[in-house]
C-alpha positions in Angstrom: 0.0 0.0 0.0 2.9 2.3 0.8 4.5 1.7 -2.5 1.3 2.4 -4.4 1.0 5.7 -2.6 4.6 6.5 -3.5 3.8 5.6 -7.1 0.8 8.0 -7.1 3.1 10.7 -5.8 5.7 10.0 -8.4 3.2 10.4 -11.2 3.3 14.1 -10.8 7.0 14.6 -10.1 10.4 13.6 -11.5 11.4 11.6 -8.5 12.9 8.1 -8.7 10.6 5.3 -7.6 12.1 2.0 -6.6 9.7 -0.7 -7.6 11.6 -3.8 -6.5 13.8 -2.9 -3.6 14.9 -6.6 -3.2 16.6 -6.7 -6.6 20.1 -5.2 -6.5 21.8 -6.0 -9.8 25.4 -5.0 -10.6 25.5 -1.6 -12.4 27.3 -3.1 -15.4 24.5 -5.5 -16.0 21.8 -2.8 -16.1 20.7 -1.0 -19.3 18.7 2.2 -18.9 15.7 2.4 -21.2 13.1 5.1 -21.8 9.7 4.8 -23.2 7.2 7.3 -24.4 3.5 7.0 -23.8 0.3 8.7 -25.1 0.4 12.2 -23.8 -3.4 12.1 -23.1 -3.3 8.8 -21.2 -3.2 10.2 -17.7 -2.7 8.3 -14.5 -4.4 5.2 -15.8 -1.7 4.7 -18.5 1.0 5.2 -15.9 -0.5 2.6 -13.6 -0.6 0.2 -16.6 3.1 0.9 -17.2 3.9 0.1 -13.6 2.0 -3.2 -13.7 3.5 -4.3 -17.1 7.1 -3.5 -16.1 6.6 -5.6 -13.0 4.9 -8.4 -14.8 7.1 -8.7 -18.0 10.5 -7.3 -17.1 13.0 -7.5 -14.3 12.7 -3.8 -13.5 14.9 -2.3 -10.8 13.7 1.3 -10.8 11.4 3.6 -12.6 11.4 7.3 -13.1 8.8 9.5 -14.8 9.5 12.9 -16.4 6.5 14.9 -17.6 3.4 13.4 -18.9 4.7 11.0 -21.5 8.3 9.8 -20.7 9.3 7.0 -18.3 12.9 5.8 -17.6 13.7 2.5 -16.1 16.6 0.0 -15.8 16.5 -3.7 -16.7 19.1 -6.5 -16.4 20.9 -7.5 -19.6 21.4 -10.9 -18.0 17.6 -11.4 -18.0 16.8 -9.4 -21.1 14.9 -10.7 -24.1 13.2 -8.5 -26.6 10.0 -10.5 -26.8 9.3 -9.5 -23.2 9.4 -5.8 -24.3 7.0 -6.6 -27.1 4.5 -7.7 -24.5 4.2 -4.1 -23.3 1.0 -2.4 -24.3 1.3 1.1 -22.8 4.5 2.4 -24.6 4.4 4.2 -28.0 8.2 3.8 -28.4 11.1 2.2 -26.6 14.7 3.4 -26.6 18.1 2.3 -25.2 19.6 5.2 -23.3 23.2 6.1 -24.2 23.4 9.2 -22.0 21.0 11.0 -19.7 22.2 14.0 -17.8 20.6 17.0 -16.2 21.0 20.2 -18.3 22.2 22.1 -15.2 25.4 19.9 -15.3 26.1 20.8 -18.9 25.7 24.5 -18.6 29.4 25.1 -17.4 30.5 23.1 -20.5 28.9 25.4 -23.1 27.9 28.6 -21.2 30.8 30.7 -22.3 31.1 29.4 -25.8 29.6 30.8 -29.0 27.0 28.6 -30.8 29.2 26.4 -33.0 31.8 25.9 -30.4 29.1 25.1 -27.9 27.7 22.5 -30.3 31.2 21.0 -30.8 31.7 20.8 -27.0 28.3 19.1 -26.6 29.0 16.7 -29.5 32.4 15.7 -28.0 30.7 15.1 -24.7 28.1 12.8 -26.3 30.6 10.9 -28.4 32.7 10.2 -25.3 29.8 9.0 -23.2 30.5 5.8 -21.3 27.0 4.4 -22.1 27.7 3.6 -25.8 29.0 0.0 -25.3 26.1 -1.1 -23.2 23.5 0.6 -25.4 25.0 -0.9 -28.6 25.0 -4.3 -27.0 21.3 -3.8 -26.3 20.7 -2.6 -29.8 22.4 -5.7 -31.2 20.3 -7.9 -29.0 17.1 -6.4 -30.4 18.5 -6.6 -34.0 19.3 -10.3 -33.4 15.8 -11.0 -32.3 14.4 -9.1 -35.2 16.6 -11.1 -37.6 15.7 -14.4 -36.0 12.0 -13.7 -36.1 12.2 -13.2 -39.9 14.4 -16.4 -40.4 17.6 -14.5 -41.1 20.8 -16.2 -39.8 22.9 -14.3 -37.3 26.6 -15.1 -37.4 27.9 -13.4 -34.3 27.2 -13.9 -30.6 25.2 -11.2 -28.8 23.5 -11.0 -25.5 20.2 -12.4 -26.6 19.0 -15.4 -24.7 16.8 -17.6 -26.9 17.7 -15.8 -30.2 20.2 -18.5 -31.3 22.5 -15.6 -32.1 25.6 -17.5 -31.0 25.5 -20.0 -33.9 28.5 -18.8 -35.9 28.1 -19.3 -39.6 26.7 -17.6 -42.7 24.4 -14.7 -42.1 24.6 -11.2 -40.5 27.6 -10.4 -38.4 25.9 -8.1 -35.8 29.2 -7.4 -34.1 30.1 -5.5 -37.3 27.0 -3.4 -37.1 26.2 -0.6 -37.1 28.2 0.7 -39.9 26.0 3.7 -40.8 23.9 6.0 -38.7 21.9 9.2 -38.6 21.6 11.8 -35.8 18.2 13.4 -35.1 18.8 16.3 -32.8 16.3 18.6 -31.1 16.9 21.5 -28.8 14.1 23.3 -26.8 13.9 25.7 -23.9 16.1 28.6 -22.9 19.1 27.0 -21.1 20.7 26.0 -24.4 19.1 28.6 -26.6 22.4 29.4 -28.4 22.5 25.9 -29.8 20.5 24.9 -32.8 18.8 21.6 -33.5 20.4 21.3 -37.0 23.8 22.1 -35.6 23.5 19.5 -32.9 22.5 16.9 -35.5 25.3 17.8 -37.9 28.2 18.3 -35.5 27.2 15.4 -33.2 27.1 13.2 -36.3 30.6 14.2 -37.2 31.9 13.6 -33.7 30.4 10.1 -33.5 31.6 9.2 -37.0 35.2 10.2 -36.0 34.9 8.4 -32.7 33.3 5.1 -33.9 34.3 4.9 -37.5 30.7 4.9 -38.7 29.3 6.5 -41.9 26.7 9.2 -41.8 23.7 8.2 -43.9 20.4 10.2 -44.0 18.7 7.2 -45.6 19.3 3.5 -45.4 21.1 3.9 -42.1 21.7 1.0 -39.6 20.8 2.9 -36.5 19.4 6.3 -35.5 20.9 8.3 -32.7 18.3 10.6 -31.0 19.7 13.6 -29.2 17.2 15.8 -27.3 18.2 18.6 -24.9 15.9 21.0 -23.1 15.9 23.0 -19.8 15.8 19.8 -17.8 17.6 16.9 -19.5 20.0 15.9 -22.2 19.0 12.5 -23.6 20.9 10.4 -26.1 19.2 7.2 -27.1 18.9 4.5 -29.8 15.3 3.6 -30.9 14.5 -0.1 -30.5 10.8 -0.6 -30.8 7.8 1.4 -32.0 4.1 1.1 -32.5 4.0 1.8 -36.2 0.2 2.3 -36.4 -1.3 3.4 -33.2 -2.0 7.1 -33.1 -3.3 7.7 -29.7 -2.4 11.3 -30.1 -4.6 13.4 -32.3 -5.1 12.8 -36.0 -4.1 15.6 -38.3 -7.8 16.4 -39.1 -10.0 16.2 -36.1 -13.5 14.7 -35.9 -15.2 12.8 -33.2 -13.2 12.5 -29.9 -10.8 9.6 -30.4 -11.5 8.0 -27.0 -15.2 8.0 -27.8 -14.6 6.6 -31.3 -12.5 3.8 -29.9 -15.1 3.0 -27.2 -17.8 2.8 -29.9 -15.6 0.3 -31.9 -14.9 -1.8 -28.8 -18.6 -2.0 -28.0 -19.1 -3.7 -31.4 -17.0 -6.7 -30.4 -15.4 -6.8 -33.9 -14.1 -10.2 -35.0 -11.5 -11.1 -37.6 -12.9 -11.3 -41.1 -16.0 -9.2 -40.4 -17.1 -6.3 -42.5 -17.5 -3.0 -40.6 -19.2 0.0 -42.0 -19.4 3.7 -41.1 -22.1 5.1 -43.4 -21.3 8.8 -42.4 -17.6 8.6 -41.8 -16.6 12.3 -41.9 -13.0 12.5 -40.9 -12.9 8.7 -40.5 -12.0 8.7 -36.8 -14.3 5.8 -35.8 -13.1 3.5 -38.6 -9.4 4.4 -38.1 -9.6 3.8 -34.4 -11.2 0.5 -35.0 -8.8 -0.6 -37.8 -5.8 0.1 -35.5 -7.0 -2.2 -32.7 -8.8 -4.9 -34.7 -6.9 -5.1 -38.0 -8.2 -8.5 -39.0 -11.6 -7.0 -40.1 -12.4 -5.1 -43.3 -13.6 -1.5 -43.0 -15.6 0.6 -45.4 -16.4 4.3 -44.9 -19.0 6.3 -46.8 -19.8 10.0 -46.9 -21.9 12.1 -49.3 -19.4 15.0 -49.0 -16.2 14.8 -51.0 -14.4 17.1 -48.7 -15.1 14.8 -45.7 -13.8 11.8 -47.7 -10.7 13.8 -48.4 -10.3 14.4 -44.6 -10.7 10.7 -44.0 -8.1 9.9 -46.7 -5.5 12.3 -45.1 -6.0 10.8 -41.7 -5.8 7.3 -43.1 -2.4 8.2 -44.8 -0.9 8.7 -41.3 -1.3 5.0 -40.5 0.9 2.1 -41.6 0.5 0.4 -44.9 -0.9 -2.8 -43.3 -3.6 -0.8 -41.5 -4.4 1.3 -44.6 -4.9 -1.9 -46.7 -7.9 -3.0 -44.7 -9.8 0.4 -45.0 -11.7 1.6 -48.0 -13.4 4.9 -48.5 -16.2 5.7 -51.0 -18.8 8.4 -51.8 -22.2 7.3 -50.7 -25.4 8.4 -49.0 -25.7 6.9 -45.5 -29.4 6.2 -46.1 -28.9 4.7 -49.5 -25.7 2.7 -49.4 -24.4 1.1 -52.6 -24.3 -2.3 -50.9 -26.3 -5.6 -51.1 -28.7 -6.7 -48.4 -27.3 -8.5 -45.3 -23.6 -8.0 -46.3 -22.2 -6.3 -43.2 -21.5 -7.5 -39.6 -21.1 -4.1 -37.9 -22.3 -0.5 -38.4 -20.6 2.3 -36.5 -22.1 5.7 -36.9 -21.9 9.2 -35.4 -25.2 10.6 -36.6 -25.5 14.3 -37.3 -26.7 16.3 -34.3 -28.2 19.0 -36.4 -25.7 21.6 -35.3 -22.5 21.5 -37.3 -24.1 19.4 -40.0 -27.8 19.2 -41.0 -30.6 20.4 -38.8 -33.1 19.1 -36.2 -35.8 19.2 -38.9 -33.8 17.2 -41.3 -33.1 14.6 -38.6 -36.8 13.9 -38.4 -36.5 12.1 -41.7 -32.8 11.3 -41.7 -32.8 9.1 -38.5 -35.6 6.7 -39.6 -34.1 6.4 -43.1 -30.6 5.8 -41.8 -31.8 3.2 -39.2 -33.8 1.3 -41.9 -30.7 1.3 -44.2 -28.5 0.0 -41.4 -30.9 -2.8 -40.8 -31.0 -3.7 -44.5 -27.2 -4.0 -44.9 -26.6 -5.9 -41.6 -26.7 -9.6 -41.3 -29.8 -10.8 -39.5 -29.2 -12.2 -36.0 -25.6 -11.3 -35.8 -25.3 -7.8 -37.2 -24.5 -5.1 -34.6 -24.9 -1.4 -34.6 -23.3 1.3 -32.4 -24.7 4.7 -32.9 -23.9 8.0 -31.2 -26.2 11.0 -31.0 -26.8 13.8 -28.6 -29.4 13.9 -25.9 -31.7 16.1 -27.9 -31.9 13.6 -30.8 -31.9 10.5 -28.6 -35.7 10.2 -28.6 -35.7 10.4 -32.4 -33.1 7.6 -32.6 -35.0 5.5 -30.0 -38.2 5.9 -32.0 -36.5 4.9 -35.2 -35.1 1.7 -33.6 -38.5 0.7 -32.3 -40.5 1.7 -35.4 -40.4 -1.7 -37.0 -41.4 -4.3 -34.3 -38.9 -7.1 -34.1 -36.2 -5.5 -36.2 -33.9 -4.5 -33.4 -32.9 -5.4 -29.9 -31.5 -2.4 -28.1 -29.1 -3.7 -25.5 -27.5 -0.5 -24.1 -28.0 3.3 -23.9 -24.9 4.8 -22.4 -24.9 8.5 -21.4 -21.7 10.5 -21.8 -20.4 14.1 -22.1 -19.0 15.4 -25.4 -17.4 18.7 -24.6 -20.3 20.7 -23.2 -23.0 18.5 -24.7 -24.7 15.5 -23.3 -24.7 12.5 -25.7 -25.9 8.9 -25.8 -24.4 5.7 -27.3 -26.9 3.2 -28.5 -26.0 -0.5 -28.9 -28.4 -2.7 -30.8 -28.6 -6.1 -32.6 -30.4 -6.9 -35.9 -32.7 -9.5 -34.5 -34.0 -12.7 -36.1 -36.7 -13.4 -33.5 -40.5 -13.1 -33.9 -42.2 -9.9 -33.1 -42.4 -9.3 -29.3 -40.2 -12.3 -28.4 -37.2 -12.0 -26.1 -33.9 -13.1 -27.8 -32.0 -13.3 -24.5 -34.8 -14.6 -22.2 -34.7 -11.4 -20.2 -35.9 -8.4 -22.2 -38.9 -8.1 -24.5 -38.2 -6.7 -28.0 -39.6 -3.2 -28.5 -38.6 -2.2 -25.0 -35.6 0.1 -24.4 -33.2 -0.7 -21.6 -32.8 2.1 -19.0 -30.0 4.6 -19.6 -26.8 3.8 -17.9 -23.3 5.4 -17.4 -21.4 2.2 -18.3 -21.0 0.3 -21.5 -21.1 -3.5 -21.1 -17.3 -3.9 -21.0 -16.6 -1.0 -18.7 -15.7 -1.4 -15.0 -16.5 0.8 -12.1 -14.0 3.5 -13.1 -15.8 4.2 -16.4 -14.1 6.6 -18.8 -11.0 7.0 -16.5 -10.0 3.4 -17.6 -10.5 3.8 -21.3 -6.8 4.7 -22.0 -5.5 1.5 -20.5 -8.3 -0.6 -22.1 -7.3 0.9 -25.4 -3.7 0.2 -24.9 -4.4 -3.5 -24.2 -6.3 -3.7 -27.6 -3.4 -2.3 -29.6 -1.1 -4.2 -31.9 2.4 -5.2 -30.5 5.4 -3.1 -30.6 7.6 -3.7 -33.7 11.4 -3.5 -34.2 12.6 -0.1 -35.5 15.5 -1.9 -37.2 14.8 -4.0 -40.3 17.6 -6.5 -40.9 17.7 -8.1 -44.3 19.8 -11.0 -45.7 21.8 -8.8 -48.0 23.1 -6.9 -44.9 25.8 -9.6 -44.6 27.5 -8.0 -47.6 25.9 -4.6 -47.7 24.5 -2.1 -45.3 21.1 -3.0 -43.8 18.1 -0.9 -44.2 16.6 0.6 -41.0 13.1 1.9 -40.6 13.1 5.6 -39.8 12.0 6.1 -36.2 9.7 8.9 -35.4 11.3 11.3 -33.0 10.1 11.3 -29.4 8.5 14.3 -28.0 10.8 17.0 -26.7 11.8 16.4 -23.1 9.6 18.6 -20.9 8.2 18.7 -17.5 
């Protein structure tokens, strides 16, 4: 109980929190990592991080800086990359080469002009004692990535279970990296006379001279991330990233992303199912669903070409694999160009009559849309999840009950959208006679009472959505991409997105 209280205190500070006081590993066996998390996840995401690090890794200590960055140490003796890929909370994972408080660096660069200050910082980074350990960790993850794709590894690395010690033909990881790129970023006032481009360029020159690597802006083996602000200097090597999981905002906004995800989760989407959004707008509901349940097929329709363009731009932000399961087309939500009983799920944010349409138009739109949803859904198994505001909720309820025996409404969940009260309706396209109860408990044609919980929610309600969403996301993937020809040529590395600037 005392440790949990300490954890809650540490959530809003930069103090070190010891999680497993009984574990005292030798310093030379510990690699420092840092991970980034969704900035909007709040305390629930940080509780999930704590639980996952305890469950999956031999974590010795944990330290949080700001809202989205967590540092921790793990034992290289116990380390295997597959354990890290079991983590759901992180967006990205890095091996730390150097972490130092900016206040300790100020005497090094304070009295020097810009370029000389950048040269002094670059030399400090190139001489950092953490390179050997961080590179051994990078090779461990590279070996696991190669083994997972069936590529032979011909040099021993610290990678238990990777079979990396089988010397023979294949990639000599001890000879890697041979090429690299530095991504530098400076923010804040303490180092205002240094430039991000200068840090990148001069640090690259210093590392190249120190380690004999070649600078390559493309096709590099490893990326070196250098971030400095008023609090910290961080030098790190990207290891894992979530290539298609934008828990931060999409470029073009629409429905609140947490609400869109909650609607998709309520549909219980299964692999191979066809999921429709007949009025997709910016595509937020479909894209949230496609990221977490990629085994389904997704189709979005809108009668407004500009809205479809917004959906397409948001879709372009996701990985190619996710994009391949999403289609967009022009279509009227009440007259879809689809055959009867073809879809398994309909997700729809109906117009409230404020930004789009009007309350008068909704009098005819809602019944027409509900009838069309029923037509395209498979009888007996088709599910619909519909969002509307409190003002239009009676219209939607009346439309769902208009045809006796057509729908079974299973949930009406109240929630707040900004300053507006809204309702999520869950219903099933029934295959039962008029008036019969499909579940033995509720008569068709009778609405369930409004509630403040969806069927899958626990007692904490929306406060738990971030961690629920994290658990639904696809696994972390290696940043490095080792290919067979790397044995005789430089391997290709996937460019890692930069972490957020270090801030409190």
